C-alpha atoms as one frame of an Amber mdcrd trajectory, in Angstrom:
protein
 -23.477 -45.895   0.939 -25.715 -43.780   3.217 -27.968 -40.852   2.042 -25.604
 -38.474   4.075 -22.515 -39.637   2.234 -24.387 -38.879  -1.092 -25.462 -35.440
  -0.069 -21.794 -34.798   0.705 -20.594 -35.994  -2.492 -22.990 -34.645  -5.061
 -23.799 -31.203  -5.165 -26.810 -31.596  -7.593 -28.662 -34.051  -5.291 -27.791
 -31.764  -2.411 -29.501 -28.872  -3.998 -32.527 -31.055  -4.856 -32.742 -32.070
  -1.238 -32.568 -28.573   0.038 -35.331 -27.369  -2.707 -33.063 -25.214  -4.549
 -32.242 -27.255  -7.684 -29.528 -26.483  -9.945 -29.292 -27.129 -13.378 -27.288
 -29.982 -14.431 -24.634 -27.650 -15.985 -24.573 -25.476 -12.981 -24.192 -28.420
 -10.620 -21.201 -29.937 -12.958 -19.304 -26.422 -13.403 -19.766 -25.444  -9.513
 -18.634 -28.736  -7.895 -15.291 -27.282  -7.409 -13.096 -29.976  -8.659 -10.522
 -27.685  -9.252  -8.672 -24.958  -7.297  -9.943 -22.119  -9.378 -13.432 -22.007
 -10.711 -14.381 -19.216 -13.286 -18.003 -18.612 -13.930 -19.146 -16.432 -16.983
 -22.806 -16.004 -17.172 -25.106 -12.974 -18.214 -26.910 -10.810 -15.617 -30.069
 -12.595 -13.836 -28.758 -16.104 -14.555 -28.878 -17.208 -11.015 -25.264 -16.718
 -10.013 -25.516 -15.559  -6.603 -28.238 -18.187  -5.717 -26.175 -20.977  -7.331
 -22.997 -19.758  -5.322 -25.223 -19.605  -2.100 -25.982 -23.215  -2.571 -22.347
 -24.081  -3.241 -21.488 -22.458   0.209 -23.918 -24.174   2.019 -22.868 -27.599
   0.383 -19.374 -27.033   1.078 -19.860 -26.167   4.680 -22.232 -29.151   5.017
 -19.798 -31.636   3.140 -16.620 -30.334   4.860 -17.269 -29.734   8.722 -13.981
 -28.684   9.562 -13.838 -25.840   6.709 -14.766 -22.329   7.035 -16.936 -20.658
   4.206 -16.356 -17.173   3.610 -19.065 -15.209   1.610 -18.236 -11.825   0.343
 -20.484  -9.381  -1.549 -20.209  -6.085  -2.900 -22.187  -4.113  -0.557 -24.120
  -4.799   2.532 -27.471  -5.091   1.053 -26.406  -7.865  -1.615 -24.744  -9.873
   1.603 -27.868  -9.725   3.343 -29.969 -10.931   0.219 -27.461 -13.594  -0.307
 -27.301 -15.041   3.081 -31.107 -15.103   3.293
């Protein structure tokens, strides 16, 4: 299997490669293996940053897909996309 195929298949390895490593529990729970994923986590636990990595991975691993990022306000959106 090529390195690119591995990056497309494994969120944890992808996050390490882009220097935004996810904790193993985050990578497992955000792998989007089900139609609906619910994240219950406290403030300041890295939800936005983790979801930014997931959005980038999803766009990378599925080139024909569109990824929509929605945030509560414009400032939060800009921080997320940065």
